[in-house]
DRENSEMAR-42597 format. One line per field, with one value per residue (C-alpha): x, y, z; residue in one letter. Coordinates in steps of 0.02 Angstrom, whole numbers, m for minus. Example, Ala and Ser with C-alpha at 12.3 -4.5 7.8 and 13.67 -1.06 7.14 Angstrom:
% residues 2
c1 (615,684) .
c2 (m225,m53) .
c3 (390,357) .
residu (A,S) .
END
This chain:
% residues 319
c1 (6918,6841,7016,7030,6840,6926,7066,6975,6847,6971,7082,6920,6856,7030,7036,6852,6891,7063,7106,6982,7044,6903,6917,7042,7178,7264,7450,7418,7379,7519,7668,7600,7646,7805,7832,7770,7856,8025,8030,7992,8112,8240,8216,8209,8374,8565,8621,8766,8751,8707,8584,8485,8497,8402,8291,8247,8223,8112,8019,7998,7918,7792,7744,7718,7639,7500,7483,7463,7322,7221,7169,7155,7046,6926,6905,6871,6761,6664,6681,6603,6456,6414,6506,6463,6504,6672,6685,6641,6748,6907,6856,6867,7057,7120,7078,7179,7323,7321,7382,7369,7233,7300,7478,7422,7328,7474,7588,7469,7457,7654,7602,7461,7582,7715,7593,7535,7730,7703,7892,7860,7713,7786,7903,7784,7689,7836,7899,7742,7773,7960,8103,8227,8241,8163,8182,8314,8258,8227,8083,8171,8241,8035,7977,8134,8074,7899,7919,8046,7925,7769,7901,7956,7807,7713,7820,7788,7632,7541,7594,7697,7565,7436,7549,7540,7358,7351,7455,7367,7230,7195,7328,7464,7437,7453,7607,7681,7625,7687,7864,7870,7811,7934,8092,8014,8024,8168,8282,8404,8586,8598,8582,8467,8412,8567,8563,8398,8332,8456,8350,8199,8285,8368,8188,8094,8255,8211,8011,8025,8161,8029,7894,8025,8072,7893,7850,7973,7946,7759,7810,7905,7771,7644,7743,7771,7605,7545,7674,7826,8006,7991,8186,8252,8158,8245,8418,8418,8335,8465,8619,8543,8440,8541,8610,8537,8593,8429,8424,8257,8214,8286,8202,8047,8149,8258,8119,8028,8178,8199,8015,8028,8172,8262,8395,8331,8413,8572,8646,8535,8504,8417,8402,8527,8660,8709,8708,8796,8695,8708,8625,8463,8451,8508,8441,8380,8293,8259,8129,7981,7826,7705,7831,7729,7558,7657,7736,7542,7474,7637,7583,7394,7437,7550,7438,7293,7397,7476,7283,7231,7403,7390,7221,7244,7385,7289,7125,7215,7306,7126,7060) .
c2 (5220,5116,5025,4978,4926,4803,4754,4696,4620,4533,4475,4389,4338,4246,4147,4087,4036,4031,4008,3894,3802,3838,4017,4097,4191,4334,4301,4162,4300,4389,4228,4188,4387,4375,4220,4295,4443,4383,4261,4434,4545,4403,4426,4608,4627,4576,4417,4495,4530,4705,4671,4556,4664,4781,4620,4602,4803,4810,4649,4727,4898,4808,4686,4833,4920,4787,4728,4891,4988,4857,4844,5030,5029,4877,4984,5168,5084,4993,5137,5226,5129,5103,5129,4957,4875,4948,4889,4716,4701,4787,4651,4504,4589,4603,4423,4358,4448,4381,4214,4158,4007,3944,3955,3849,3728,3699,3694,3549,3452,3410,3363,3259,3150,3151,3088,2940,2891,2949,3023,3035,3102,3238,3286,3318,3430,3525,3545,3668,3788,3803,3848,3690,3528,3399,3245,3179,3271,3162,3195,3326,3421,3398,3458,3623,3691,3690,3771,3899,3920,3972,4107,4177,4175,4259,4410,4406,4313,4393,4541,4636,4635,4673,4843,4888,4877,4967,5130,5100,4970,4844,4927,4928,4780,4699,4800,4710,4549,4576,4632,4474,4373,4432,4371,4214,4182,4261,4311,4138,4151,4028,4046,4076,4185,4259,4435,4439,4403,4548,4693,4604,4520,4699,4798,4652,4668,4863,4855,4706,4814,4885,4754,4596,4708,4758,4565,4496,4618,4580,4378,4393,4505,4375,4227,4295,4304,4132,4076,4027,4081,4270,4303,4178,4222,4423,4330,4237,4380,4499,4352,4280,4410,4431,4240,4236,4300,4416,4543,4493,4320,4275,4419,4311,4151,4173,4249,4065,3983,4088,4062,3880,3824,3737,3762,3808,3853,3771,3689,3683,3617,3714,3674,3539,3661,3658,3816,3845,3915,3973,3923,4009,3970,3837,3671,3670,3528,3410,3470,3375,3354,3455,3603,3627,3665,3762,3874,3875,3942,4073,4117,4166,4246,4362,4400,4442,4569,4634,4663,4767,4848,4919,4936,5029,5149,5192,5241,5343,5423,5446,5533) .
c3 (6358,6222,6187,6375,6392,6229,6318,6469,6390,6273,6403,6479,6300,6275,6439,6409,6222,6185,5984,5888,5779,5679,5688,5551,5669,5594,5668,5524,5413,5475,5466,5269,5235,5303,5210,5065,5054,5111,4973,4859,4948,4918,4724,4711,4830,4799,4878,4981,5168,5135,5024,5121,5268,5166,5096,5292,5322,5185,5230,5433,5355,5227,5364,5494,5400,5339,5494,5590,5448,5417,5601,5607,5435,5517,5671,5582,5494,5659,5741,5623,5626,5792,5943,6031,5874,5871,6055,5991,5843,5931,6083,5976,5890,6077,6110,5962,5991,6186,6194,6401,6378,6222,6303,6448,6311,6241,6375,6450,6314,6340,6508,6467,6372,6502,6629,6511,6468,6294,6250,6086,6100,6202,6094,5960,6088,6143,5961,5934,6035,6041,5898,5961,5888,5999,5916,6055,6209,6372,6485,6580,6417,6356,6514,6527,6366,6395,6579,6473,6317,6449,6549,6413,6308,6467,6418,6236,6208,6357,6447,6324,6174,6340,6366,6183,6190,6309,6249,6061,6064,5941,5799,5905,5965,5790,5764,5922,5855,5670,5747,5888,5735,5611,5731,5781,5587,5526,5677,5658,5670,5555,5356,5250,5395,5443,5360,5311,5501,5594,5571,5630,5777,5821,5795,5924,6038,6044,6046,6195,6312,6417,6419,6453,6607,6662,6632,6734,6900,6873,6866,7030,7129,7055,7114,7287,7288,7238,7392,7275,7322,7291,7374,7271,7136,7147,7194,6987,6929,6972,6925,6773,6691,6547,6512,6338,6173,6169,6292,6353,6339,6514,6607,6636,6642,6767,6877,6834,6869,7047,7098,7058,7120,6965,6828,6645,6496,6449,6267,6133,5960,5812,5648,5667,5750,5931,6026,6178,6329,6505,6630,6705,6893,7016,7054,7204,7155,6995,6858,6843,6740,6864,6838,6672,6782,6897,6779,6701,6859,6875,6686,6723,6902,6795,6688,6793,6904,6745,6689,6837,6848,6658,6674,6818,6753,6598,6698,6790,6651,6553,6700) .
residu (M,W,S,L,C,A,L,I,L,G,F,F,L,D,L,I,V,G,D,P,H,W,M,P,H,P,I,V,F,I,G,R,L,I,S,A,T,E,K,A,M,R,K,I,F,P,K,T,V,L,G,E,N,F,A,G,A,A,V,W,L,I,V,V,A,V,S,T,G,L,P,L,L,I,L,W,L,A,Y,G,V,N,R,F,L,G,L,A,V,E,T,I,L,C,A,Q,I,L,A,T,K,S,L,R,T,E,S,M,K,V,Y,S,A,L,K,T,G,D,L,E,K,A,R,Y,A,V,S,M,I,V,G,R,D,T,Q,Y,L,D,E,A,G,V,T,R,A,A,V,E,T,V,A,E,N,T,S,D,G,I,I,A,P,M,L,F,L,A,I,G,G,A,P,L,G,F,F,Y,K,A,V,N,T,M,D,S,M,L,G,Y,V,E,L,P,Y,K,N,V,G,L,V,P,A,K,M,D,D,F,F,N,Y,I,P,A,R,L,S,A,L,L,M,L,A,A,G,T,L,L,G,L,D,G,K,N,G,W,K,I,F,K,R,D,R,Y,N,H,A,S,P,N,S,A,Q,T,E,S,V,C,A,G,L,L,G,L,R,L,A,G,D,A,W,Y,H,G,V,L,H,K,K,K,F,I,G,D,A,H,R,E,I,E,D,T,D,I,P,R,A,C,R,L,M,Y,G,T,A,V,L,S,L,V,F,I,A,A,V,K,F,L,I,L,L) .
END
């Protein structure tokens, strides 16, 4: 029950405060741990395909153990002193795991730049939240990239961590963030990450399988409640939810595309290499910059509905 209270309080703390730049963020620590561990494991294991696969597996095990163990130790000490101190600490940890406000803040920077006609600034802003090359994107391409990352990260940055927080408190939430961050940093199909990133990418697929589908259904429900085209959202979800190299990424993207009546995805450049991708959704209209705040409203609606649903289920289980 204490971890459920921490989840609820952390959710609203994230909505109010977000991720202040002056506050050290644990995900930055996880990222540095991943980089340092990757370099160390590359020196230990042979530079063969199998050797790099084992190096990636070692990185995954070490980063997951440290990222889960430290919050567990911190909370054990805090709750040992006082339950309310433990609740306060876990609330802060939960807020740092969730990314609702920061996702909106960063994507709206793209929208603001587009509104002023500053395409270069918009390209830079979107490069902060996507993994693709952005230097040659036109206005539609920048907008599409922003909408896609809001849709995908509604699952990766909000609903999935919320689900892990509900199951195992902040330690399990940090376990998920470590898994997801390793995929973001290492899970590429190009060298030098292709072999080292195999295990991190597959583990991310595994641990996101259920959360991604739950997120898609909750987004569909939230979009329908917000007056969007729920019928088309369901249609595109059924048809296009596997139009991605990842079995999970297109789950929420397909729902978002259907609800907004847009065509998303398609070919994109990553690290100078063109990746051929299927489209997601139908172009009932041309994408426009105002689709970014629309996607953010959908993300907020999905987040609130998910909190209510997940908290209610955990409360009934605890009873």
